[in-house]
C-alpha positions as CSV (number, residue, x, y, z in Angstrom):
1,M,-24.0,-28.5,9.8
2,N,-20.4,-27.1,9.6
3,Q,-20.6,-26.1,13.3
4,E,-17.2,-26.4,15.1
5,S,-16.7,-27.5,18.6
6,W,-14.7,-25.5,21.2
7,C,-11.7,-27.7,20.6
8,S,-11.3,-26.3,17.1
9,V,-11.1,-22.7,18.1
10,T,-8.2,-23.0,20.5
11,P,-4.9,-24.8,20.0
12,Q,-4.7,-28.4,21.4
13,Y,-1.2,-29.4,22.3
14,S,-1.8,-32.4,24.6
15,K,0.0,-34.7,22.1
16,Y,3.2,-33.0,23.3
17,D,2.6,-33.6,27.0
18,E,5.3,-36.2,27.3
19,V,7.9,-33.9,26.0
20,M,6.7,-31.1,28.3
21,K,6.9,-33.3,31.3
22,R,10.6,-33.8,30.5
23,F,11.1,-30.0,30.0
24,S,13.6,-29.6,32.9
25,S,15.9,-32.4,31.6
26,L,15.8,-31.5,27.9
27,E,19.1,-30.6,26.1
28,H,19.3,-26.8,25.7
29,V,19.1,-25.4,22.1
30,D,20.6,-22.0,21.7
31,F,19.8,-19.3,19.2
32,L,22.0,-20.7,16.5
33,G,20.6,-24.2,17.2
34,I,17.0,-23.1,16.5
35,Q,18.2,-21.3,13.3
36,P,19.5,-24.0,10.9
37,R,19.2,-21.7,7.9
38,L,21.3,-19.1,9.6
39,K,23.8,-21.7,10.9
40,Q,24.4,-23.2,7.4
41,S,24.7,-19.7,5.9
42,L,27.3,-18.5,8.4
43,E,29.3,-21.7,8.0
44,T,29.3,-21.3,4.2
45,F,30.0,-17.6,4.3
46,S,33.0,-18.1,6.6
47,A,34.5,-20.6,4.1
48,L,33.8,-18.5,0.9
49,K,36.7,-17.0,-1.0
50,G,36.9,-14.4,-3.7
51,F,34.8,-11.3,-4.1
52,T,31.7,-12.7,-2.3
53,R,32.5,-11.1,1.0
54,A,29.2,-9.7,2.1
55,L,26.3,-11.5,3.8
56,V,22.9,-9.8,3.9
57,I,20.7,-11.1,6.8
58,N,17.0,-10.3,7.0
59,S,16.6,-9.8,10.8
60,I,14.6,-7.7,13.3
61,D,16.3,-4.3,13.3
62,N,17.8,-3.8,16.7
63,A,21.1,-4.1,18.5
64,F,19.9,-7.2,20.5
65,Y,19.5,-9.3,17.4
66,R,22.8,-8.1,16.0
67,S,24.6,-9.2,19.1
68,L,23.0,-12.6,18.7
69,I,24.2,-12.7,15.1
70,K,27.7,-11.9,16.4
71,Q,27.5,-14.7,19.0
72,S,26.4,-17.1,16.2
73,L,29.3,-16.0,14.0
74,E,31.7,-16.6,16.9
75,Q,30.4,-20.2,17.0
76,A,30.8,-20.6,13.2
77,D,34.3,-19.0,13.0
78,S,35.9,-18.6,16.4
79,H,39.4,-17.7,15.1
80,K,38.6,-14.3,13.7
81,C,37.8,-10.9,15.2
82,I,34.2,-9.7,14.9
83,Y,33.2,-6.0,15.2
84,V,29.6,-4.7,15.5
85,T,29.0,-1.0,14.9
86,E,25.9,0.9,15.8
87,S,27.1,4.2,14.2
88,L,28.7,4.8,10.9
89,S,30.4,7.6,9.0
90,S,33.2,7.7,6.4
91,Q,35.7,8.7,9.0
92,S,34.7,6.0,11.5
93,L,34.7,3.4,8.7
94,L,37.9,4.3,6.8
95,G,39.9,5.9,9.6
96,S,41.4,9.4,9.6
97,Y,44.7,11.2,9.7
98,V,46.2,14.6,10.4
99,C,49.2,16.1,8.6
100,N,51.6,18.8,9.6
101,E,52.7,21.7,7.4
102,N,55.4,19.5,5.8
103,G,52.9,16.9,4.7
104,D,54.0,14.3,7.3
105,I,51.2,12.3,9.0
106,T,51.3,13.2,12.7
107,T,48.1,11.5,13.8
108,F,46.4,8.4,12.5
109,N,43.1,7.0,13.8
110,E,42.2,3.5,12.8
111,G,38.7,3.0,11.3
112,L,36.4,0.0,11.6
113,L,38.0,-1.6,8.5
114,H,41.4,-1.5,10.2
115,K,40.1,-3.1,13.3
116,A,38.1,-5.8,11.5
117,D,40.9,-6.6,9.0
118,N,41.1,-10.4,8.6
119,G,37.8,-10.6,10.4
120,Y,34.2,-9.6,10.2
121,L,32.3,-6.3,10.4
122,I,28.5,-6.3,11.3
123,I,26.7,-3.2,10.1
124,P,23.0,-2.3,10.4
125,A,21.4,-1.9,6.9
126,N,19.8,1.3,8.1
127,L,23.2,3.0,8.7
128,I,24.2,2.3,5.1
129,L,20.9,3.8,3.9
130,V,21.5,7.1,5.8
131,N,25.1,7.2,4.8
132,P,25.1,5.9,1.2
133,I,28.6,7.3,0.6
134,C,29.9,4.6,3.0
135,W,28.4,1.9,0.7
136,Q,30.7,3.0,-2.1
137,A,33.7,2.7,0.2
138,L,32.6,-0.7,1.4
139,K,32.0,-1.9,-2.1
140,T,35.5,-0.9,-3.0
141,V,36.9,-2.9,-0.1
142,L,34.7,-5.9,-0.9
143,L,36.0,-5.9,-4.5
144,G,39.6,-6.1,-3.1
145,Q,40.6,-2.5,-4.1
146,E,42.6,-0.1,-1.9
147,C,40.9,2.8,-0.2
148,S,42.2,5.8,1.7
149,P,41.4,7.2,5.2
150,I,39.9,10.6,5.6
151,N,42.2,13.7,5.9
152,V,40.8,15.6,8.8
153,N,42.4,18.9,7.6
154,P,42.1,19.0,3.8
155,K,44.2,22.2,3.7
156,R,47.3,20.1,4.6
157,I,48.0,17.5,2.0
158,A,50.0,14.4,2.8
159,K,53.2,13.9,0.9
160,R,52.0,10.4,0.2
161,E,48.3,9.6,0.7
162,P,48.0,6.4,2.7
163,S,45.9,3.7,1.1
164,Q,45.3,0.1,2.0
165,S,43.3,-2.9,0.9
166,F,41.5,-5.0,3.6
167,D,40.5,-8.6,4.0
168,V,37.2,-8.0,5.7
169,K,33.9,-9.8,5.4
170,V,30.9,-7.6,6.0
171,I,27.5,-8.7,7.4
172,I,24.6,-6.3,6.7
173,A,21.6,-6.9,9.0
174,G,18.2,-5.3,8.6
175,D,14.5,-5.9,8.1
176,R,13.0,-6.6,4.7
177,E,12.1,-3.0,3.8
178,Q,15.6,-1.8,4.6
179,I,17.2,-4.5,2.5
180,A,14.8,-3.6,-0.3
181,D,16.0,0.0,-0.1
182,L,19.6,-1.2,-0.1
183,E,19.0,-3.2,-3.3
184,S,17.7,0.0,-4.9
185,I,21.1,1.6,-4.1
186,E,23.0,-1.5,-5.3
187,P,20.9,-3.4,-7.9
188,E,23.7,-5.9,-8.5
189,L,24.0,-6.7,-4.8
190,Y,23.6,-10.5,-5.2
191,N,25.5,-10.7,-8.5
192,G,28.6,-12.2,-7.0
193,L,29.0,-9.5,-4.3
194,A,26.8,-10.7,-1.5
195,V,24.8,-13.7,-0.4
196,Y,21.5,-13.7,1.5
197,T,19.9,-15.5,4.4
198,E,17.2,-15.0,7.1
199,V,16.8,-15.0,10.9
200,E,13.6,-16.9,11.1
201,N,10.9,-15.7,13.5
202,E,8.8,-18.8,13.6
203,L,9.3,-22.6,13.9
204,A,7.0,-25.2,12.3
205,L,5.8,-27.3,15.2
206,N,5.7,-31.1,14.7
207,E,6.8,-34.3,16.2
208,D,10.3,-33.8,14.8
209,S,10.8,-30.2,16.0
210,V,9.0,-30.1,19.3
211,E,12.0,-31.2,21.4
212,N,14.1,-28.5,19.8
213,Y,11.4,-25.9,20.6
214,F,11.2,-26.8,24.3
215,G,15.0,-27.1,24.4
216,Y,15.0,-23.5,23.1
217,L,12.6,-22.3,25.8
218,A,14.8,-24.1,28.4
219,W,17.8,-22.2,27.0
220,I,16.0,-18.9,27.2
221,Q,14.9,-19.7,30.8
222,D,18.5,-20.6,31.8
223,C,20.4,-17.9,29.8
224,Y,18.2,-15.0,31.0
225,S,17.5,-16.2,34.6
226,I,13.7,-16.8,34.1
227,P,11.9,-18.7,36.9
228,Q,11.2,-22.3,36.2
229,L,8.3,-22.8,33.8
230,T,5.6,-25.3,35.0
231,F,3.8,-27.8,32.9
232,D,0.6,-25.7,32.7
233,A,2.7,-22.6,32.0
234,L,4.2,-24.3,28.9
235,H,0.7,-25.0,27.6
236,R,-0.4,-21.4,28.1
237,V,2.8,-20.1,26.5
238,M,2.1,-22.2,23.4
239,V,-1.4,-21.0,23.1
240,A,-0.2,-17.4,23.3
241,G,2.5,-18.2,20.7
242,A,-0.1,-19.6,18.3
243,R,-2.1,-16.5,18.6
244,Y,1.0,-14.4,18.0
245,T,1.9,-16.3,14.8
246,E,-1.8,-16.7,13.9
247,D,-1.1,-20.4,13.2
248,Q,-1.6,-23.3,15.6
249,D,1.2,-25.2,13.8
250,Y,3.9,-22.5,14.2
251,M,5.6,-21.2,17.3
252,P,7.4,-17.8,17.6
253,I,11.2,-18.0,18.2
254,E,11.7,-14.3,18.8
255,I,13.7,-14.1,22.0
256,L,12.5,-10.6,22.9
257,W,8.8,-11.7,22.6
258,Y,9.4,-14.4,25.2
259,L,11.5,-12.2,27.5
260,S,8.8,-9.5,27.5
261,L,6.2,-12.1,28.4
262,F,8.3,-14.0,31.0
263,N,9.6,-10.8,32.7
264,E,6.1,-9.4,33.2
265,A,4.8,-12.8,34.3
266,S,7.6,-12.9,36.9
267,L,6.1,-9.9,38.6
268,D,3.1,-11.9,39.6
269,S,5.1,-15.0,40.6
270,D,7.1,-16.1,43.7
271,G,10.3,-15.6,41.7
272,K,10.9,-19.4,41.6
273,V,8.3,-20.8,39.2
274,L,6.0,-19.4,36.5
275,N,2.6,-21.0,36.2
276,A,-0.3,-20.5,33.8
277,D,-1.9,-17.9,36.0
278,N,1.2,-15.8,36.0
279,I,1.3,-16.0,32.2
280,D,-2.4,-15.1,32.0
281,T,-1.9,-12.1,34.3
282,A,0.9,-10.8,32.1
283,L,-1.2,-11.2,28.9
284,T,-4.3,-9.6,30.6
285,N,-2.2,-6.6,31.8
286,K,-0.7,-6.2,28.3
287,Y,-4.2,-6.1,26.8
288,S,-5.4,-3.7,29.4
289,R,-2.7,-1.3,28.6
290,E,-3.4,-1.4,24.9
291,S,-7.2,-1.8,24.7
292,Y,-8.3,1.8,24.8
293,L,-9.1,2.0,21.1
294,P,-10.9,-1.3,20.7
295,E,-13.0,-0.7,23.8
296,R,-14.0,2.7,22.5
297,A,-15.0,1.1,19.2
298,I,-17.2,-1.5,21.0
299,A,-18.6,1.4,23.1
300,D,-19.7,3.3,20.0
301,I,-21.7,0.2,18.9
302,T,-23.3,-0.6,22.3
303,E,-24.2,3.1,22.7
304,G,-25.9,3.1,19.3
305,Q,-23.5,5.6,17.6
306,V,-22.5,2.8,15.2
307,I,-25.4,0.6,14.1
308,I,-24.7,-3.2,14.3
309,E,-27.7,-5.5,14.7
310,T,-27.3,-8.8,16.4
311,H,-31.0,-9.8,16.5
312,G,-33.6,-10.4,13.9
313,E,-33.4,-10.6,10.1
314,C,-32.9,-8.0,7.3
315,V,-32.9,-8.1,3.5
316,G,-29.6,-7.0,1.9
317,Q,-27.8,-6.3,5.1
318,V,-25.0,-8.5,6.7
319,N,-22.5,-8.2,9.5
320,G,-19.0,-8.2,8.1
321,L,-15.8,-8.3,10.1
322,T,-12.8,-6.0,9.8
323,V,-9.4,-5.6,11.4
324,I,-8.2,-2.1,12.2
325,D,-4.6,-1.0,12.2
326,V,-4.0,2.4,13.7
327,P,-0.5,4.0,13.2
328,G,1.1,4.5,16.6
329,H,-1.0,1.8,18.2
330,P,0.7,-1.5,18.9
331,M,-2.3,-3.8,18.6
332,S,-4.6,-4.6,15.7
333,Y,-8.2,-5.0,16.8
334,G,-11.4,-6.3,15.2
335,E,-14.5,-4.3,14.5
336,P,-17.9,-5.5,13.0
337,A,-19.0,-3.6,9.9
338,R,-22.6,-3.4,8.6
339,I,-22.5,-4.1,4.8
340,S,-25.6,-3.3,2.9
341,C,-26.8,-3.7,-0.7
342,V,-29.8,-2.2,-2.5
343,I,-31.1,-3.2,-5.9
344,H,-32.7,-1.1,-8.6
345,F,-33.4,-1.6,-12.3
346,G,-30.3,-1.3,-14.4
347,D,-27.7,-2.9,-16.6
348,G,-26.3,-5.4,-14.2
349,D,-23.5,-3.2,-12.8
350,I,-22.5,-3.5,-9.2
351,S,-21.6,-0.1,-7.8
352,D,-18.9,-0.3,-5.2
353,V,-19.6,2.9,-3.2
354,E,-16.2,2.6,-1.3
355,R,-14.3,2.5,-4.6
356,K,-16.3,5.4,-6.1
357,A,-15.7,7.5,-2.9
358,E,-12.0,6.6,-3.2
359,L,-12.3,4.8,0.2
360,G,-11.7,1.3,-1.3
361,G,-8.3,-0.2,-2.1
362,N,-7.3,-2.3,-5.1
363,L,-7.7,-5.6,-3.3
364,H,-11.2,-4.7,-2.2
365,A,-12.1,-3.7,-5.8
366,K,-10.7,-7.0,-7.0
367,G,-12.9,-8.9,-4.5
368,M,-16.0,-7.1,-5.7
369,M,-15.3,-8.0,-9.4
370,I,-14.7,-11.6,-8.5
371,M,-18.0,-11.7,-6.6
372,Q,-19.9,-10.2,-9.5
373,A,-18.3,-12.8,-11.9
374,F,-19.2,-15.7,-9.6
375,V,-22.9,-14.6,-9.2
376,S,-23.2,-14.1,-13.0
377,S,-21.8,-17.5,-13.6
378,A,-24.0,-19.1,-11.0
379,L,-27.1,-17.6,-12.5
380,Q,-26.0,-18.8,-16.0
381,L,-27.4,-15.7,-17.6
382,D,-27.5,-15.3,-21.4
383,E,-27.9,-11.5,-21.0
384,P,-26.8,-9.0,-18.5
385,L,-28.6,-8.9,-15.2
386,P,-31.5,-6.5,-15.5
387,Y,-30.8,-5.1,-12.0
388,S,-28.0,-2.9,-10.8
389,A,-26.8,-2.9,-7.2
390,S,-25.1,-0.6,-4.8
391,V,-22.9,-2.2,-2.1
392,V,-21.4,-0.1,0.8
393,F,-19.8,-0.4,4.2
394,E,-22.1,1.6,6.3
395,Q,-20.6,4.2,8.7
396,S,-17.1,3.6,7.3
397,Y,-15.0,6.8,7.3
398,C,-11.6,5.4,6.3
399,E,-10.1,3.3,3.6
400,V,-11.4,-0.3,3.2
401,D,-9.0,-2.7,1.5
402,G,-8.5,-6.4,1.3
403,D,-10.8,-9.2,0.0
404,S,-11.9,-10.6,3.4
405,A,-15.3,-9.1,3.1
406,T,-16.1,-10.7,-0.3
407,L,-18.2,-13.5,1.1
408,A,-20.2,-11.0,3.3
409,E,-20.7,-8.7,0.3
410,L,-21.9,-11.6,-1.8
411,C,-24.4,-12.6,0.9
412,S,-25.8,-9.1,1.0
413,F,-26.0,-9.0,-2.8
414,V,-27.8,-12.3,-3.3
415,S,-30.1,-11.4,-0.4
416,A,-31.1,-8.1,-2.0
417,L,-31.6,-9.9,-5.4
418,S,-33.7,-12.8,-4.0
419,E,-35.4,-10.7,-1.2
420,Y,-34.5,-13.5,1.2
421,P,-33.5,-12.0,4.6
422,I,-30.2,-12.5,6.3
423,D,-29.9,-13.6,10.0
424,Q,-28.3,-10.7,11.8
425,Q,-27.2,-13.0,14.6
426,I,-24.4,-14.2,12.3
427,A,-21.3,-12.4,11.1
428,V,-19.4,-13.4,8.0
429,T,-15.8,-13.2,6.9
430,G,-13.9,-14.9,4.0
431,A,-12.7,-14.3,0.5
432,V,-14.3,-15.9,-2.5
433,D,-12.9,-17.1,-5.9
434,Q,-14.7,-17.1,-9.2
435,F,-15.8,-20.7,-8.6
436,G,-17.4,-20.0,-5.2
437,R,-14.7,-21.5,-3.1
438,V,-14.3,-19.7,0.2
439,Q,-10.6,-18.7,0.9
440,A,-8.6,-17.9,4.0
441,V,-8.3,-14.4,5.4
442,G,-6.3,-12.8,8.2
443,G,-7.1,-11.4,11.7
444,L,-9.6,-14.1,12.5
445,N,-9.1,-14.0,16.3
446,E,-9.6,-10.3,16.6
447,K,-12.6,-10.4,14.2
448,I,-14.4,-13.1,16.1
449,E,-13.8,-11.6,19.5
450,S,-15.0,-8.2,18.4
451,F,-18.4,-9.6,17.2
452,Y,-18.6,-11.8,20.3
453,H,-18.2,-8.7,22.6
454,V,-20.9,-6.8,20.7
455,C,-23.3,-9.8,21.0
456,Q,-22.4,-10.1,24.7
457,H,-23.3,-6.4,25.3
458,Q,-26.5,-6.6,23.3
459,G,-27.5,-9.9,24.8
460,L,-26.5,-13.4,23.8
461,T,-29.3,-15.4,22.2
462,G,-27.6,-18.8,21.9
463,K,-27.8,-18.6,18.1
464,Q,-25.1,-16.0,17.4
465,G,-21.8,-16.7,15.8
466,V,-19.4,-16.3,12.9
467,I,-19.1,-18.0,9.5
468,L,-15.4,-18.3,8.4
469,P,-13.4,-20.2,5.9
470,K,-12.6,-23.8,6.9
471,T,-9.0,-23.2,6.0
472,N,-8.8,-20.6,8.7
473,L,-9.5,-23.0,11.6
474,K,-5.8,-23.6,12.1
475,H,-5.3,-19.9,12.8
476,L,-7.7,-19.7,15.7
477,A,-6.5,-19.1,19.3
478,L,-9.5,-17.4,20.8
479,N,-9.5,-15.8,24.3
480,Q,-10.8,-18.0,27.1
481,D,-14.1,-16.1,27.5
482,V,-15.1,-16.8,23.9
483,V,-14.0,-20.4,24.2
484,E,-16.1,-20.8,27.3
485,S,-19.1,-19.3,25.6
486,I,-18.7,-21.7,22.7
487,K,-18.5,-24.6,25.2
488,N,-21.8,-23.5,26.7
489,N,-23.5,-23.2,23.3
490,E,-24.0,-19.4,23.7
491,F,-21.8,-18.6,20.7
492,H,-20.9,-20.6,17.6
493,I,-18.3,-20.9,14.9
494,W,-19.3,-22.3,11.5
495,S,-16.6,-23.2,9.0
496,V,-17.4,-23.4,5.2
497,S,-15.5,-24.3,2.1
498,T,-17.9,-22.9,-0.5
499,V,-20.6,-20.3,-1.0
500,D,-23.1,-23.2,-1.2
501,E,-22.3,-24.0,2.4
502,A,-22.4,-20.5,3.7
503,I,-25.7,-19.3,2.2
504,P,-28.0,-21.8,4.0
505,L,-26.4,-21.0,7.3
506,I,-27.1,-17.3,7.1
507,M,-30.2,-17.2,5.0
508,G,-31.9,-20.5,5.8
509,K,-32.3,-21.4,2.1
510,P,-30.2,-23.5,-0.2
511,F,-28.1,-21.4,-2.6
512,R,-28.9,-23.5,-5.7
513,G,-30.6,-26.6,-6.9
514,D,-34.0,-27.7,-8.2
515,D,-35.8,-26.6,-5.1
516,E,-38.0,-23.6,-5.9
517,D,-37.0,-22.0,-2.6
518,S,-33.3,-21.9,-3.5
519,V,-31.7,-18.5,-3.7
520,I,-30.8,-19.0,-7.4
521,C,-34.3,-20.0,-8.3
522,K,-35.8,-17.0,-6.5
523,I,-33.4,-14.7,-8.3
524,A,-34.3,-16.3,-11.6
525,Q,-38.0,-15.9,-10.9
526,R,-37.5,-12.2,-10.2
527,I,-35.6,-11.7,-13.4
528,E,-38.3,-13.6,-15.4
529,N,-41.0,-11.5,-13.8
530,F,-39.1,-8.3,-14.6
531,E,-38.6,-9.3,-18.3
532,R,-42.3,-10.3,-18.6
533,H,-43.5,-6.9,-17.4
534,E,-40.7,-4.8,-19.0
535,H,-42.2,-2.2,-21.4
536,P,-45.6,-4.1,-22.0
537,Q,-46.9,-1.2,-24.1
538,G,-43.9,-1.1,-26.4
539,I,-41.5,1.8,-26.9
540,V,-43.8,3.8,-29.3
541,E,-46.7,3.8,-26.9
542,L,-44.3,4.8,-24.0
543,I,-43.1,7.8,-26.0
544,K,-46.7,8.9,-27.0
545,N,-47.8,8.7,-23.3
546,W,-44.8,10.6,-22.2
547,F,-45.5,13.5,-24.7
548,S,-49.2,13.5,-23.8
């Protein structure tokens, strides 16, 4: 039930085989051709009149992409000059002059505005942020007002200070955070002063766009002198692309990502063609360079320093899955986490240990509250639950945030309440809403692979695997060793849509129903037994016995 085949955990692109076979004869699609939103924006911007003379472009912040924007602008408006600057100051922007003792200008140096007059000036957003005074000058120019160059020697005043207005259109390129900071400097940025567009990093892959995608790869191959890509190499590149975007239906269109992959793969090739083995070697070498931290994390588990059980059963304990991001480390990696829950008599409160220890983020706290609301609703209680619970990520020493552990926490909670054990051979990830629907989470590939490697080191039983949201299946692009293990029925993936589907998989019991063995019935019996035996002597007798 709910078990997925190996085909579901790795992208399948055989439906595009006919297009791939024609790869070498496809019409090339350049950078602007794969960016219809940018193309339309540049064409509109070049035609705009009036005060709207700035275009803000959300783009990867580096000179390579700014040069691509320049090339695209040359295609959209080839009759005007275009300047790109990688440094900025008031003097370089406005120009400068020197006067003699009589106030006559003896030297005049043109600024960027002079050079780009009647044309375009492309500026990194970051340069404006570190030189905010330049923004005021730019704003003056964009509003059609005159501005003056910088007097290099203020002690000598010009008889007549030079000033000039410019017909310049400015393109500001930067990433989303930089643009947000720019908006804080100029809150009215889009109120008639500037327009906005994006350089997209991903392409939705379908029957209509697939030829454009392969035409784009062919353009990259030709433009940057990459060896010829073979049929199997194209398949392998697409799988790597799906893993990079974390979506089987989207392909990356970041040129630098492809160039990095192709150039390293070329080292293993004959220099004429790139095949799937060359691509695999490049990806393996990249992982090897970056895998120190994830391998140490797995070693801590296999050596027993961090306790993760992949055999047997346990009440109130479940294997959750987390993704770790370390500053200064280029790769996110997965790490299993033991989540435990203990029950004691109380007022129904669920104590989130991470939150109380200030190690839990707001999203994690939200997930805990949603879980509590769902369980209370499922139990249909007229009064508060007579038990309190304590839920914790064991051996966690850094902040935990996000709601991806909500399903795992819920499993540990209902296990502790019902006293039904959880199969430790299975790990769980997924968010839950108040109606018990299991929702998508991020980092699935890294999470699954980390648990697989732990199971592999501790011994595969043939019954181990991961429960994940059904809506996450399209995000899977697992490494080949995990795919092979799933093929051989050594490891498994189960996808679920609701809590009612997840509980039987991990606890072997139905979650609810008329069956007396269901988890809800078992919890109800415990509550009933507790209430039947609660204070049998009455409160007065308890006080007398206490004083005696």
